[in-house]
RODO-2510 file (C-alpha; in nm, 4 decimals, decimal comma):
residues 299
     n   res          X          Y          Z
     1     m     6,8456     7,8340     7,7230
     2     v     6,7272     7,5955     7,9923
     3     d     6,9524     7,3381     8,0585
     4     k     6,7999     6,9913     8,0591
     5     h     7,0238     6,7758     8,2112
     6     p     7,0878     6,9396     8,5572
     7     e     7,3052     6,6606     8,6508
     8     n     7,5655     6,7848     8,4331
     9     k     7,6242     7,0935     8,6183
    10     a     7,6502     6,8678     8,9653
    11     r     7,8986     6,6544     8,8239
    12     g     8,0778     6,9615     8,6604
    13     g     7,9678     6,9606     8,2956
    14     w     8,0834     6,7570     8,0016
    15     l     8,4474     6,7930     7,9840
    16     s     8,4747     6,6823     8,3218
    17     r     8,3403     6,3681     8,2712
    18     f     8,5485     6,2615     7,9539
    19     a     8,8800     6,4053     8,1335
    20     p     8,8271     6,4487     8,4866
    21     g     9,1367     6,6406     8,5579
    22     v     9,0904     6,8903     8,3179
    23     r     8,8488     7,0804     8,5007
    24     k     9,0656     7,1771     8,7853
    25     i     9,3735     7,2515     8,5598
    26     v     9,1600     7,5373     8,3491
    27     s     8,9783     7,6431     8,6623
    28     p     8,9441     8,0122     8,6564
    29     r     9,0842     8,0383     9,0179
    30     d     9,4078     7,8716     8,8918
    31     t     9,4198     8,2108     8,6303
    32     p     9,5299     8,5206     8,7380
    33     d     9,2597     8,8025     8,6092
    34     n     9,5320     9,0742     8,5524
    35     l     9,7913     8,7863     8,3546
    36     w     9,7101     9,0166     8,0416
    37     v     9,7287     9,3731     7,9913
    38     k     9,5898     9,5118     7,6616
    39     d     9,8072     9,7629     7,4351
    40     p     9,6344    10,1004     7,4643
    41     d     9,7869    10,1746     7,1075
    42     t     9,7701     9,8728     6,9384
    43     g     9,5058     9,6444     7,1055
    44     e     9,7522     9,3666     7,1454
    45     m     9,7426     9,1541     7,4416
    46     l    10,0626     9,1870     7,6691
    47     f    10,1970     8,9487     7,9257
    48     r    10,1562     9,1345     8,2567
    49     s    10,5265     9,0176     8,3527
    50     d    10,6937     9,1104     8,0273
    51     l    10,5152     9,4524     8,0969
    52     e    10,6843     9,4576     8,4204
    53     a    11,0303     9,3830     8,3054
    54     a    11,0071     9,6570     8,0390
    55     l    10,8810     9,9197     8,3438
    56     w    10,5319     9,9313     8,2248
    57     v    10,6600    10,0369     7,8520
    58     t    10,4572     9,8880     7,5489
    59     p    10,6585     9,7621     7,2532
    60     s    10,4463    10,0271     7,1005
    61     g    10,6316    10,2917     7,3098
    62     r    10,3572    10,3958     7,5205
    63     h    10,4546    10,4742     7,8764
    64     m    10,1876    10,3512     8,1069
    65     r    10,1238    10,4930     8,4663
    66     i    10,2969    10,3268     8,7046
    67     n    10,2402    10,3647     9,0875
    68     a    10,4554    10,5041     9,3345
    69     p    10,6243    10,2111     9,4823
    70     t    10,7130    10,0676     9,1231
    71     r    10,8515    10,4238     9,0590
    72     l    11,0784    10,4672     9,3480
    73     k    11,2093    10,1183     9,3103
    74     a    11,2858    10,2274     8,9501
    75     t    11,4592    10,5350     9,0243
    76     f    11,7098    10,4536     9,2853
    77     d    12,0171    10,2485     9,2679
    78     d    11,9532     9,8465     9,2774
    79     g    11,5953     9,9832     9,3806
    80     l    11,7429    10,0153     9,7321
    81     y    11,6110    10,3374     9,9303
    82     e    11,4942    10,4784    10,2547
    83     s    11,1102    10,5378    10,2854
    84     i    10,9907    10,8669    10,4641
    85     d    10,6982    10,8812    10,6198
    86     t    10,4342    11,1352    10,5018
    87     p    10,2850    11,3782    10,7605
    88     d     9,9186    11,3168    10,8901
    89     v     9,6332    11,5562    10,7999
    90     p     9,3165    11,6480    10,9223
    91     e     9,0507    11,4359    10,7157
    92     d     8,7348    11,5529    10,5533
    93     p     8,7394    11,9039    10,7262
    94     l     8,4714    12,0403    10,5060
    95     k     8,2654    11,7316    10,5375
    96     f     8,2227    11,7213    10,1751
    97     s     7,9946    11,4908     9,9784
    98     d     7,9229    11,4668     9,6200
    99     g     7,6327    11,1803     9,6340
   100     k     7,9132    10,9747     9,8352
   101     p     8,0969    11,1334    10,1546
   102     y     8,4656    11,2130    10,1210
   103     r     8,5613    10,9944    10,4026
   104     d     8,4515    10,7099    10,2000
   105     r     8,6100    10,7974     9,8748
   106     l     8,9331    10,8385    10,0567
   107     s     8,8865    10,4820    10,2466
   108     a     8,8134    10,3325     9,9047
   109     a     9,0788    10,4817     9,7503
   110     r     9,3371    10,3925    10,0398
   111     k     9,2232    10,0599    10,0088
   112     a     9,3023    10,0259     9,6312
   113     a     9,6231    10,2025     9,6221
   114     g     9,7587    10,0297     9,9562
   115     r     9,8485    10,3912    10,0926
   116     k     9,7721    10,7064    10,3096
   117     d     9,7492    10,9443     9,9920
   118     t     9,8755    11,0137     9,6369
   119     m    10,2671    11,1185     9,7555
   120     a    10,5255    10,8974     9,8498
   121     i    10,8832    11,0048     9,9239
   122     g    11,2260    10,7936     9,9192
   123     y    11,5735    10,9070    10,0197
   124     g    11,8782    10,7124     9,8181
   125     r    12,1194    10,7223     9,5455
   126     i    12,0423    10,7801     9,1809
   127     g    12,3407    10,7171     8,9905
   128     g    12,5524    10,7138     9,2440
   129     a    12,4223    11,0774     9,3542
   130     p    12,2533    11,1065     9,6707
   131     a    11,8628    11,2516     9,6505
   132     v    11,5525    11,2826     9,8101
   133     v    11,2371    11,2032     9,5837
   134     i    10,8572    11,2551     9,5822
   135     v    10,6519    11,0762     9,3668
   136     q    10,3103    11,1889     9,2938
   137     d    10,1000    10,8614     9,2463
   138     f     9,8207    10,9022     8,9877
   139     t     9,6447    10,5901     9,0734
   140     f     9,5469    10,7504     9,3956
   141     m     9,2416    10,9739     9,3256
   142     g     9,3899    11,0678     9,0288
   143     g     9,6866    11,1998     9,1938
   144     s     9,4494    11,5112     9,2825
   145     l     9,6495    11,7843     9,4902
   146     g     9,5162    11,7918     9,8292
   147     m     9,6451    11,9156    10,1784
   148     a     9,7965    11,5480    10,2532
   149     a     9,9795    11,5939     9,9244
   150     g    10,0882    11,9802    10,0007
   151     e    10,2173    11,8511    10,3569
   152     a    10,4182    11,5640    10,2031
   153     f    10,5652    11,7822     9,9384
   154     i    10,6506    12,0323    10,2147
   155     a    10,8186    11,7669    10,4532
   156     a    10,9947    11,5866    10,1330
   157     a    11,1670    11,9504    10,0377
   158     r    11,2821    12,0294    10,4061
   159     e    11,4070    11,6522    10,4081
   160     a    11,6082    11,7521    10,1087
   161     v    11,7396    12,0766    10,2668
   162     k    11,7801    11,8793    10,5895
   163     r    12,0378    11,6216    10,4404
   164     n    12,1741    11,9008    10,1852
   165     v    12,0922    11,6635     9,8835
   166     p    11,9021    11,7561     9,5620
   167     f    11,5107    11,7343     9,5374
   168     v    11,3705    11,5356     9,2511
   169     c    10,9806    11,5236     9,1861
   170     y    10,7817    11,3238     8,9850
   171     t    10,4669    11,4581     8,9120
   172     a    10,1122    11,3016     8,7914
   173     a     9,8077    11,4692     8,8702
   174     g     9,4351    11,5626     8,7096
   175     g     9,4327    11,9238     8,9307
   176     a     9,3454    11,9902     9,2398
   177     r     9,1238    11,8034     9,5074
   178     m     8,7542    11,9430     9,4480
   179     q     8,6661    11,7690     9,7865
   180     e     8,8629    11,9908     9,9840
   181     g     8,7846    12,3227     9,8186
   182     a     9,0081    12,6132     9,8330
   183     l     9,2493    12,4333    10,1072
   184     s     9,3358    12,2365     9,7998
   185     l     9,4212    12,5352     9,6219
   186     m     9,6071    12,6846     9,9023
   187     q     9,8517    12,3838     9,8314
   188     m     9,9838    12,6033     9,5298
   189     a    10,1025    12,8522     9,7210
   190     r    10,2544    12,6353    10,0061
   191     t    10,4237    12,4087     9,7694
   192     t    10,5999    12,6793     9,6030
   193     l    10,7152    12,8386     9,8984
   194     a    10,9043    12,4881     9,9822
   195     v    11,0573    12,5101     9,6281
   196     q    11,1911    12,8496     9,7422
   197     e    11,3507    12,6747    10,0628
   198     v    11,5423    12,4427     9,8534
   199     k    11,6609    12,7068     9,6269
   200     a    11,7338    12,9276     9,9381
   201     a    11,9772    12,6402    10,0461
   202     k    12,1159    12,6364     9,7228
   203     l    12,0051    12,2978     9,5988
   204     p    11,8956    12,1309     9,2900
   205     y    11,5223    12,0917     9,2409
   206     v    11,4600    11,8550     8,9291
   207     v    11,0974    11,7792     8,8053
   208     v    11,0022    11,4650     8,5728
   209     l    10,6662    11,5476     8,4174
   210     t    10,4511    11,2139     8,3583
   211     d    10,1319    11,1472     8,2177
   212     p     9,8850    11,3577     8,2936
   213     t    10,0530    11,6850     8,4600
   214     t     9,7909    11,9002     8,4586
   215     g     9,5678    12,1745     8,6798
   216     g     9,7341    12,3328     8,9803
   217     v    10,0350    12,1151     8,9918
   218     t    10,1197    12,2456     8,6435
   219     a    10,0609    12,5935     8,7645
   220     s    10,2680    12,5471     9,0852
   221     y    10,5704    12,3141     9,1682
   222     a    10,5778    12,1135     8,8390
   223     m    10,7105    12,4272     8,6627
   224     l    10,9553    12,5597     8,8746
   225     g    11,2288    12,3422     8,8447
   226     d    11,5889    12,3982     8,7598
   227     v    11,5621    12,1065     8,5011
   228     h    11,2436    11,9879     8,3469
   229     l    11,2468    11,6502     8,2267
   230     a    10,9486    11,4690     8,0723
   231     e    10,8407    11,0871     7,9618
   232     p    10,7459    11,0276     7,6037
   233     g    10,4120    11,1106     7,5219
   234     a    10,2975    11,2637     7,8351
   235     l    10,0247    11,5076     7,8428
   236     i    10,1560    11,8559     8,0008
   237     g     9,9453    12,1657     8,0509
   238     f     9,6546    12,3576     8,2966
   239     a     9,3446    12,2534     8,1125
   240     g     9,3041    11,9684     7,8648
   241     p     9,3137    11,9782     7,4878
   242     r     8,9339    11,9465     7,4781
   243     v     8,8598    12,2072     7,6874
   244     i     9,0820    12,4565     7,5334
   245     e     8,9266    12,3367     7,1869
   246     t     8,5624    12,3863     7,3226
   247     t     8,6604    12,7552     7,4586
   248     i     8,8719    12,8904     7,1592
   249     r     8,6553    12,6974     6,9118
   250     e     8,9685    12,5867     6,6884
   251     k     9,1216    12,2619     6,6336
   252     l     9,4759    12,2271     6,8217
   253     p     9,8366    12,1555     6,6740
   254     p     9,8632    11,7906     6,6293
   255     g    10,0776    11,6414     6,9603
   256     f     9,9536    11,9862     7,1156
   257     q    10,0693    11,9495     7,5047
   258     r    10,2554    11,6428     7,4705
   259     a    10,6076    11,6288     7,5960
   260     e    10,7633    11,6382     7,2327
   261     y    10,5646    11,9184     7,1652
   262     l    10,6606    12,1097     7,4809
   263     k    11,0208    12,0348     7,4456
   264     d    11,0319    12,1884     7,1067
   265     k    10,8649    12,4956     7,2502
   266     g    11,1029    12,5274     7,5392
   267     m    10,9003    12,4371     7,8187
   268     v    11,0503    12,0901     7,8589
   269     d    11,4380    12,0628     7,8571
   270     k    11,4800    11,6712     7,7417
   271     v    11,2228    11,3813     7,6926
   272     v    11,3720    11,0841     7,8548
   273     s    11,2539    10,7288     7,7870
   274     r    11,1813    10,5591     8,1679
   275     a    11,4741    10,3128     8,1082
   276     d    11,7198    10,5968     8,0799
   277     l    11,5897    10,8336     8,3673
   278     p    11,7780    10,6998     8,6342
   279     t    12,0967    10,7294     8,4439
   280     t    11,9851    11,0728     8,3349
   281     l    11,9220    11,2006     8,6629
   282     g    12,2005    11,0799     8,8328
   283     l    12,4578    11,2974     8,5532
   284     i    12,2244    11,5892     8,6271
   285     l    12,2254    11,5601     8,9928
   286     s    12,6090    11,5307     8,9900
   287     m    12,6524    11,8138     8,7718
   288     l    12,4343    12,0749     8,9460
   289     m    12,5780    11,9439     9,3033
   290     s    12,9068    11,9758     9,1735
   291     g    12,8652    12,3467     9,0723
   292     t    12,6550    12,3979     9,4268
   293     a    12,9394    12,2951     9,5970
   294     q    13,1872    12,4958     9,4314
   295     t    12,9816    12,8017     9,4950
   296     q    12,9027    12,7124     9,8286
   297     k    13,2924    12,6927     9,8804
   298     a    13,3588    13,0361     9,7117
   299     a    13,1230    13,1945     9,9567
***
């Protein structure tokens, strides 16, 4: 439809002519684009500030994905922790391109996530118990496991050994990073060896499985913990449900690969809501370190 009165546009439209102050009040620039968040389960529009206060758990119980800084702050006592730098690694050693150069994808992901790669490391106290915590951030290229993530995991494990404290890992990944080929797959073996270093030092390694934890991460350090916790509803497995159904040509059981189903099958020790994770982790770490101290003293 053609506007027969273009002067309205110049004057700011009919509303501004009747109420000059209204246009400024309702200007889109004054309203953040992310003020509301849609509940994936119910479709209900939720205030972002309310979700943040609830640690991004919706009224329907959905534990939404959160980034690494939010996770670390929610885990440590009073939100206080020492940030530990992650090692630098060669970028794009294979000069890979899948229609877009890998370097460009990395640059875009770093700009969007505000971090070098998917892993973040912190040291602090959880329920009074000191611990090194590594968080896998799904917002960075789907939490994919590449050289940077592998090096960060090894650095965090060795930091735990150096400080003689437990090692906690929050997993969230879609699998290995295809742009790094075999170099990505090698991280499965390297991180497994890093876990063995922690266990050789008689220190606890606790894994918190979050949505989603799949692929090579599940096939390596995600399943090597002394204790496995999981957030409600988290998808946990190697291949996705649709891939499995297509392969075996059978319908999977209800809730297959979800945290609650895997707890019933013995793959997960306990399903814990996000708000209760710090308390639960603190109790577990204190108990395991008490036993470790007694064992070391006896030895």
